[in-house]
DSSP file (Angstrom, degrees, kcal/mol; ACC not computed):
  #  RESIDUE AA STRUCTURE BP1 BP2  ACC     N-H-->O    O-->H-N    N-H-->O    O-->H-N    TCO  KAPPA ALPHA  PHI   PSI    X-CA   Y-CA   Z-CA
    1    1 A M    >         0   0    0      0, 0.0     3,-1.5     0, 0.0     4,-0.2   0.000 360.0 360.0 360.0 143.2   -2.6   63.6    1.2
    2    2 A I  G >>  +     0   0    0      1,-0.3     3,-2.1     2,-0.2     4,-0.6   0.743 360.0  77.1 -63.1 -25.5   -3.5   66.0    3.9
    3    3 A V  G >4 S+     0   0    0      1,-0.3     3,-0.9     2,-0.2    12,-0.4   0.804  82.2  69.3 -56.5 -28.6   -2.6   69.0    1.8
    4    4 A K  G <4 S+     0   0    0     -3,-1.5    -1,-0.3     1,-0.2    -2,-0.2   0.756 104.8  39.7 -63.5 -24.3   -5.9   68.5   -0.1
    5    5 A I  G <4 S+     0   0    0     -3,-2.1    -1,-0.2    -4,-0.2    -2,-0.2   0.461  94.9 103.4-104.4  -2.1   -7.8   69.7    3.0
    6    6 A L    <<  -     0   0    0     -3,-0.9     9,-0.8    -4,-0.6     2,-0.3  -0.493  48.6-169.2 -80.2 150.1   -5.5   72.5    4.1
    7    7 A A  B     -A   14   0A   0      7,-0.2     7,-0.2    -2,-0.2    14,-0.1  -0.966  35.5 -92.3-134.0 153.3   -6.3   76.1    3.6
    8    8 A C     >  -     0   0    0      5,-2.9     4,-1.8    -2,-0.3     5,-0.0  -0.460  29.6-143.0 -62.1 127.2   -4.2   79.2    4.0
    9    9 A P  T  4 S+     0   0    0      0, 0.0    -1,-0.2     0, 0.0    30,-0.1   0.680  96.7  47.4 -68.6 -15.0   -4.8   80.6    7.5
   10   10 A V  T  4 S+     0   0    0      3,-0.1    29,-0.0     1,-0.0    -2,-0.0   0.930 131.3  10.6 -89.8 -56.4   -4.6   84.1    6.2
   11   11 A C  T  4 S-     0   0    0      2,-0.1     3,-0.1     3,-0.0    -1,-0.0   0.501  91.2-128.4-106.3  -5.2   -6.9   84.2    3.1
   12   12 A K     <  +     0   0    0     -4,-1.8     2,-0.1     1,-0.2     3,-0.1   0.702  63.2 131.3  69.1  21.3   -8.6   80.8    3.5
   13   13 A K        -     0   0    0      1,-0.2    -5,-2.9    -5,-0.0    -1,-0.2  -0.437  63.6 -63.0-100.9 177.7   -7.8   79.7    0.0
   14   14 A K  B     -A    7   0A   0     -7,-0.2     8,-2.2    -2,-0.1     2,-0.4  -0.234  41.0-144.2 -65.8 143.2   -6.3   76.5   -1.4
   15   15 A I  B     -B   21   0B   0     -9,-0.8     6,-0.2   -12,-0.4    -9,-0.1  -0.895  18.2-131.4-105.3 136.0   -2.7   75.4   -0.6
   16   16 A T    >   -     0   0    0      4,-2.7     3,-2.2    -2,-0.4   -10,-0.0  -0.263  31.6 -95.9 -80.2 172.1   -0.6   73.7   -3.3
   17   17 A E  T 3  S+     0   0    0      1,-0.3    -1,-0.1     2,-0.1   -14,-0.1   0.802 127.7  54.5 -58.1 -30.7    1.3   70.4   -2.8
   18   18 A D  T 3  S-     0   0    0      2,-0.1    -1,-0.3   -15,-0.0    10,-0.2   0.186 123.4-107.2 -91.2  18.5    4.5   72.5   -2.2
   19   19 A L  S <  S+     0   0    0     -3,-2.2     9,-3.4     1,-0.2     2,-0.4   0.832  74.2 137.0  63.8  39.0    2.6   74.3    0.6
   20   20 A K  B     -C   27   0C   0      7,-0.2    -4,-2.7   -12,-0.0     2,-0.3  -0.950  57.7-118.3-115.4 135.8    2.1   77.6   -1.2
   21   21 A C  B  >  -B   15   0B   0      5,-2.9     4,-0.9    -2,-0.4    -6,-0.2  -0.565  15.0-148.7 -72.2 128.7   -1.1   79.6   -1.2
   22   22 A E  T  4 S+     0   0    0     -8,-2.2    -1,-0.2    -2,-0.3    -7,-0.1   0.747  92.3  36.7 -68.5 -23.7   -2.5   79.9   -4.7
   23   23 A T  T  4 S+     0   0    0     -9,-0.4    -1,-0.1     3,-0.1    -8,-0.1   0.921 129.1  22.2 -97.1 -57.5   -4.1   83.2   -3.9
   24   24 A C  T  4 S-     0   0    0      2,-0.1    -2,-0.1     1,-0.0    -1,-0.0   0.504  93.5-130.6 -95.4  -3.1   -1.9   85.3   -1.6
   25   25 A Q     <  +     0   0    0     -4,-0.9     2,-0.1     1,-0.2    -3,-0.1   0.585  48.4 157.5  68.9  12.8    1.4   83.4   -2.5
   26   26 A R        -     0   0    0     -6,-0.1    -5,-2.9     1,-0.1     2,-0.5  -0.465  34.5-138.8 -67.5 141.3    2.4   82.8    1.2
   27   27 A Q  B     -C   20   0C   0     -7,-0.2    -7,-0.2    -2,-0.1     2,-0.2  -0.890  20.5-174.2-105.9 129.7    4.7   79.9    1.5
   28   28 A Y        -     0   0    0     -9,-3.4     2,-0.3    -2,-0.5     9,-0.2  -0.635   9.4-146.8-112.3 174.6    4.3   77.4    4.4
   29   29 A R  E     -D   36   0D   0      7,-1.4     7,-3.3    -2,-0.2     2,-0.4  -0.891  10.7-132.7-142.1 169.6    6.6   74.5    5.3
   30   30 A K  E     -D   35   0D   0     -2,-0.3     2,-0.4     5,-0.3     5,-0.2  -0.993  21.4-176.5-125.7 129.9    6.7   71.1    6.8
   31   31 A Q  E >  S-D   34   0D   0      3,-2.8     3,-1.4    -2,-0.4    -2,-0.0  -0.984  71.6 -15.2-132.8 122.2    9.2   70.2    9.5
   32   32 A E  T 3  S-     0   0    0     -2,-0.4    -1,-0.1     1,-0.3     3,-0.1   0.906 128.8 -53.2  51.5  47.0    9.5   66.6   10.9
   33   33 A D  T 3  S+     0   0    0      1,-0.2     2,-0.5    -3,-0.0    -1,-0.3   0.657 115.1 119.0  63.8  19.6    6.2   65.7    9.3
   34   34 A V  E <   -D   31   0D   0     -3,-1.4    -3,-2.8     2,-0.0     2,-0.5  -0.969  64.0-131.8-115.2 126.9    4.5   68.7   11.0
   35   35 A Y  E     -D   30   0D   0     -2,-0.5     2,-0.9    -5,-0.2    -5,-0.3  -0.667  15.2-151.3 -78.6 122.3    2.8   71.3    8.8
   36   36 A I  E     +D   29   0D   0     -7,-3.3    -7,-1.4    -2,-0.5    -1,-0.0  -0.832  27.8 162.2 -98.0 103.2    4.0   74.8   10.0
   37   37 A M        +     0   0    0     -2,-0.9     2,-0.2    -9,-0.2    -1,-0.1  -0.240  17.6 148.7-117.5  41.9    1.1   77.1    9.1
   38   38 A L        -     0   0    0      5,-0.1     2,-0.2     1,-0.1     5,-0.1  -0.503  38.0-137.9 -79.7 145.1    1.9   80.1   11.3
   39   39 A T    >>  -     0   0    0     -2,-0.2     3,-0.6   -30,-0.1     4,-0.5  -0.478  32.5 -99.1 -91.3 171.2    1.0   83.6   10.2
   40   40 A E  G >4 S+     0   0    0      1,-0.2     3,-0.8     2,-0.2     4,-0.3   0.856 121.0  59.8 -59.3 -35.6    3.3   86.6   10.7
   41   41 A I  G 34 S+     0   0    0      1,-0.2     3,-0.2     2,-0.1    -1,-0.2   0.869 116.1  30.8 -62.5 -38.4    1.4   87.6   13.8
   42   42 A S  G X4 S+     0   0    0     -3,-0.6     3,-1.7     1,-0.2     4,-0.4   0.261  84.0 116.4-104.7  11.5    2.1   84.3   15.6
   43   43 A E  T << S+     0   0    0     -3,-0.8     3,-0.4    -4,-0.5    -1,-0.2   0.832  82.0  38.5 -53.6 -40.2    5.5   83.5   14.0
   44   44 A G  T >  S+     0   0    0     -4,-0.3     3,-1.6    -3,-0.2    -1,-0.3   0.463  88.8  97.8 -90.5  -0.3    7.5   83.8   17.3
   45   45 A E  T <  S+     0   0    0     -3,-1.7    -1,-0.2     1,-0.3     3,-0.2   0.840  88.9  37.2 -59.2 -37.3    4.9   82.1   19.5
   46   46 A F  T 3  S+     0   0    0     -4,-0.4    -1,-0.3    -3,-0.4    -2,-0.1   0.080  83.2 105.7-106.4  24.3    6.4   78.7   19.5
   47   47 A K    <   +     0   0    0     -3,-1.6     2,-0.3     2,-0.0    -1,-0.2  -0.006  47.0 123.9 -94.5  30.9   10.1   79.6   19.5
   48   48 A W        -     0   0    0     -3,-0.2     2,-0.1     1,-0.0    -3,-0.0  -0.664  60.3-126.6 -85.2 143.6   10.6   78.6   23.2
   49   49 A D     >  -     0   0    0     -2,-0.3     4,-2.5     1,-0.1     5,-0.2  -0.441  31.0-101.1 -82.0 169.0   13.2   76.1   23.9
   50   50 A E  H  > S+     0   0    0      1,-0.2     4,-2.6     2,-0.2     5,-0.2   0.868 120.9  53.3 -60.4 -39.4   12.3   73.0   25.9
   51   51 A K  H  > S+     0   0    0      2,-0.2     4,-2.3     1,-0.2    -1,-0.2   0.923 111.2  45.7 -63.1 -45.4   13.7   74.4   29.2
   52   52 A T  H  > S+     0   0    0      2,-0.2     4,-2.8     1,-0.2     5,-0.2   0.922 113.2  50.2 -63.6 -44.7   11.7   77.6   28.9
   53   53 A L  H  X S+     0   0    0     -4,-2.5     4,-2.7     1,-0.2    -2,-0.2   0.922 111.1  48.4 -60.2 -45.5    8.6   75.7   28.0
   54   54 A Q  H  X S+     0   0    0     -4,-2.6     4,-2.7     2,-0.2    -1,-0.2   0.913 112.4  48.6 -63.0 -43.6    9.0   73.4   31.0
   55   55 A K  H  X S+     0   0    0     -4,-2.3     4,-2.4     2,-0.2    -2,-0.2   0.942 113.7  46.4 -62.3 -48.2    9.6   76.2   33.4
   56   56 A N  H  X S+     0   0    0     -4,-2.8     4,-2.6     1,-0.2     5,-0.2   0.906 112.8  50.4 -61.7 -41.3    6.5   78.1   32.2
   57   57 A Y  H  X S+     0   0    0     -4,-2.7     4,-3.1    -5,-0.2     5,-0.2   0.934 110.4  49.2 -61.9 -45.7    4.4   75.0   32.3
   58   58 A E  H  X S+     0   0    0     -4,-2.7     4,-2.4     2,-0.2    -2,-0.2   0.909 113.0  47.0 -61.8 -42.6    5.5   74.2   35.9
   59   59 A D  H  X S+     0   0    0     -4,-2.4     4,-2.1     2,-0.2    -1,-0.2   0.933 115.9  44.3 -63.7 -46.8    4.7   77.8   37.0
   60   60 A I  H  X S+     0   0    0     -4,-2.6     4,-2.8     1,-0.2    -2,-0.2   0.922 114.6  49.2 -64.7 -44.4    1.3   77.9   35.3
   61   61 A N  H  X S+     0   0    0     -4,-3.1     4,-2.9    -5,-0.2     5,-0.2   0.900 109.5  51.7 -63.6 -41.2    0.4   74.4   36.5
   62   62 A Q  H  X S+     0   0    0     -4,-2.4     4,-1.4    -5,-0.2    -1,-0.2   0.926 113.0  44.8 -62.1 -44.6    1.4   75.2   40.1
   63   63 A R  H  X S+     0   0    0     -4,-2.1     4,-0.7     2,-0.2    -2,-0.2   0.931 114.1  49.9 -64.6 -44.8   -0.8   78.4   40.0
   64   64 A Y  H >< S+     0   0    0     -4,-2.8     3,-1.4     1,-0.2     4,-0.5   0.928 109.3  50.8 -59.4 -46.6   -3.7   76.5   38.4
   65   65 A M  H >< S+     0   0    0     -4,-2.9     3,-1.0     1,-0.3    -1,-0.2   0.804 100.0  64.7 -64.3 -28.7   -3.5   73.6   40.9
   66   66 A S  H 3< S+     0   0    0     -4,-1.4    -1,-0.3     1,-0.2    -2,-0.2   0.734  99.5  54.2 -67.2 -20.1   -3.7   76.1   43.8
   67   67 A Y  T << S+     0   0    0     -3,-1.4     2,-0.3    -4,-0.7    -1,-0.2   0.622  93.4  89.6 -85.9 -13.7   -7.2   77.1   42.7
   68   68 A L    <   -     0   0    0     -3,-1.0     2,-0.1    -4,-0.5    -3,-0.0  -0.631  67.3-140.8 -91.5 140.2   -8.6   73.6   42.7
   69   69 A D     >  -     0   0    0     -2,-0.3     4,-2.1     1,-0.1     5,-0.2  -0.387  39.7 -93.7 -83.3 175.0  -10.2   71.9   45.7
   70   70 A E  H  > S+     0   0    0      1,-0.2     4,-2.3     2,-0.2     5,-0.2   0.868 124.2  54.7 -60.8 -38.7   -9.5   68.2   46.3
   71   71 A E  H  > S+     0   0    0      1,-0.2     4,-2.0     2,-0.2    -1,-0.2   0.918 110.9  44.8 -62.7 -43.2  -12.5   67.0   44.4
   72   72 A N  H  > S+     0   0    0      2,-0.2     4,-2.4     1,-0.2    -1,-0.2   0.841 110.0  55.3 -70.8 -32.7  -11.5   68.9   41.3
   73   73 A K  H  X S+     0   0    0     -4,-2.1     4,-2.4     2,-0.2    -2,-0.2   0.916 109.4  47.3 -64.0 -42.0   -7.9   67.7   41.6
   74   74 A K  H  X S+     0   0    0     -4,-2.3     4,-2.4     2,-0.2    -2,-0.2   0.903 111.5  50.5 -65.2 -40.7   -9.1   64.1   41.7
   75   75 A A  H  X S+     0   0    0     -4,-2.0     4,-2.5     2,-0.2    -2,-0.2   0.897 110.3  50.4 -63.5 -39.8  -11.4   64.8   38.6
   76   76 A K  H  X S+     0   0    0     -4,-2.4     4,-2.5     2,-0.2    -2,-0.2   0.925 110.4  49.0 -63.8 -45.3   -8.4   66.3   36.8
   77   77 A E  H  X S+     0   0    0     -4,-2.4     4,-2.2     1,-0.2    -2,-0.2   0.906 111.7  49.8 -60.8 -41.6   -6.2   63.3   37.6
   78   78 A K  H  X S+     0   0    0     -4,-2.4     4,-2.4     2,-0.2    -2,-0.2   0.923 111.1  48.5 -63.8 -44.3   -9.0   61.0   36.4
   79   79 A A  H  X S+     0   0    0     -4,-2.5     4,-2.1     1,-0.2    -2,-0.2   0.904 111.4  50.3 -62.9 -41.5   -9.4   62.9   33.1
   80   80 A E  H  X S+     0   0    0     -4,-2.5     4,-2.3     2,-0.2    -1,-0.2   0.898 110.6  49.5 -63.5 -40.3   -5.6   62.9   32.5
   81   81 A Q  H  X S+     0   0    0     -4,-2.2     4,-2.5     2,-0.2    -2,-0.2   0.899 109.7  51.0 -66.6 -39.8   -5.5   59.1   33.1
   82   82 A E  H  X S+     0   0    0     -4,-2.4     4,-2.0     2,-0.2    -1,-0.2   0.890 109.8  51.1 -62.9 -38.6   -8.4   58.6   30.7
   83   83 A F  H  X S+     0   0    0     -4,-2.1     4,-2.2     2,-0.2    -2,-0.2   0.923 110.5  48.3 -63.3 -45.1   -6.5   60.6   28.1
   84   84 A L  H  X S+     0   0    0     -4,-2.3     4,-1.9     1,-0.2    -2,-0.2   0.889 109.2  53.7 -62.9 -39.2   -3.4   58.5   28.6
   85   85 A D  H  X S+     0   0    0     -4,-2.5     4,-0.9     1,-0.2    -1,-0.2   0.893 108.2  50.3 -62.2 -39.7   -5.4   55.4   28.3
   86   86 A L  H >< S+     0   0    0     -4,-2.0     3,-0.6     1,-0.2     4,-0.3   0.915 110.0  50.0 -63.7 -43.0   -6.8   56.6   24.9
   87   87 A L  H >< S+     0   0    0     -4,-2.2     3,-1.3     1,-0.2    -1,-0.2   0.851 102.0  63.0 -63.8 -34.3   -3.3   57.4   23.7
   88   88 A E  H 3< S+     0   0    0     -4,-1.9    -1,-0.2     1,-0.3    -2,-0.2   0.826 102.9  48.7 -61.0 -33.4   -2.1   53.9   24.7
   89   89 A D  T << S+     0   0    0     -4,-0.9    -1,-0.3    -3,-0.6    -2,-0.2   0.468  87.9 111.0 -88.8  -2.0   -4.5   52.2   22.2
   90   90 A L    <   +     0   0    0     -3,-1.3     2,-0.3    -4,-0.3     4,-0.1  -0.406  38.9 171.2 -75.3 148.4   -3.6   54.4   19.2
   91   91 A S        +     0   0    0      2,-0.1     2,-0.1    -2,-0.1    -2,-0.0  -0.976  42.6  19.1-148.6 160.6   -1.8   53.0   16.2
   92   92 A G  S    S-     0   0    0     -2,-0.3     2,-0.4     2,-0.1    -2,-0.0  -0.458 108.5 -11.5  80.6-154.1   -0.9   54.3   12.8
   93   93 A T        -     0   0    0     -2,-0.1     2,-0.5     2,-0.0    -2,-0.1  -0.679  60.2-164.8 -88.1 133.9   -0.9   58.0   11.9
   94   94 A V        -     0   0    0     -2,-0.4     2,-0.6    -4,-0.1    -2,-0.1  -0.979   8.5-150.6-119.9 128.0   -2.5   60.5   14.3
   95   95 A L        -     0   0    0     -2,-0.5     2,-0.7     2,-0.0    -2,-0.0  -0.884  10.8-168.4 -99.8 117.4   -3.4   64.0   13.2
   96   96 A D        +     0   0    0     -2,-0.6     2,-0.4     3,-0.0     3,-0.2  -0.911  12.7 179.6-109.5 107.2   -3.2   66.4   16.1
   97   97 A I        -     0   0    0     -2,-0.7    -2,-0.0     1,-0.2     0, 0.0  -0.917  56.3 -11.5-117.7 133.6   -4.8   69.8   15.1
   98   98 A A  S    S+     0   0    0     -2,-0.4    -1,-0.2     1,-0.1     3,-0.1   0.879  78.8 136.2  55.1  49.0   -5.2   72.9   17.2
   99   99 A T    >   -     0   0    0      1,-0.4     3,-1.1    -3,-0.2     4,-0.3   0.148  58.2-128.4-110.5  18.7   -4.2   71.5   20.6
  100  100 A G  T 3   -     0   0    0      1,-0.2    -1,-0.4     2,-0.1    -2,-0.1  -0.469  67.6 -22.6  74.6-141.4   -2.0   74.3   21.7
  101  101 A R  T 3  S-     0   0    0     -2,-0.2    -1,-0.2    -3,-0.1    -3,-0.0   0.255  89.4-106.4 -94.9  12.4    1.4   73.5   23.0
  102  102 A G    X   +     0   0    0     -3,-1.1     3,-1.3     1,-0.1    -2,-0.1   0.837  59.1 159.6  73.9  32.4    0.7   69.9   23.8
  103  103 A I  T 3  S+     0   0    0     -4,-0.3    -1,-0.1     1,-0.3    -3,-0.1   0.835  73.0  55.5 -60.2 -33.0    0.6   70.3   27.6
  104  104 A L  T 3         0   0    0      1,-0.3    -1,-0.3   -21,-0.0    -2,-0.1   0.733 360.0 360.0 -72.2 -19.7   -1.4   67.1   28.0
  105  105 A L    <         0   0    0     -3,-1.3    -1,-0.3   -21,-0.0    -2,-0.2   0.473 360.0 360.0 -86.3 360.0    1.3   65.1   26.1
């Protein structure tokens, strides 16, 4: 079970099977098979609804793309396609750790 390799993000100590830190007693949770290991500092970071996230992504992406020349835009498209090709061949359980908000997905 993955819990065996998890550590508390605050004190870096062992997490129990019920997702409680043995040392600092912080309680974490699992939602839809995703381990929610946020600290108090980042607790509200991912509380955007889908509409807000999409709007922010579109604004950021538009600004980002305006900085790229044609050669870099083509390289970006190629990298994205290679990423999609990798995802296509996956099967079974996939562990996605520390990838931000999943903009590539």
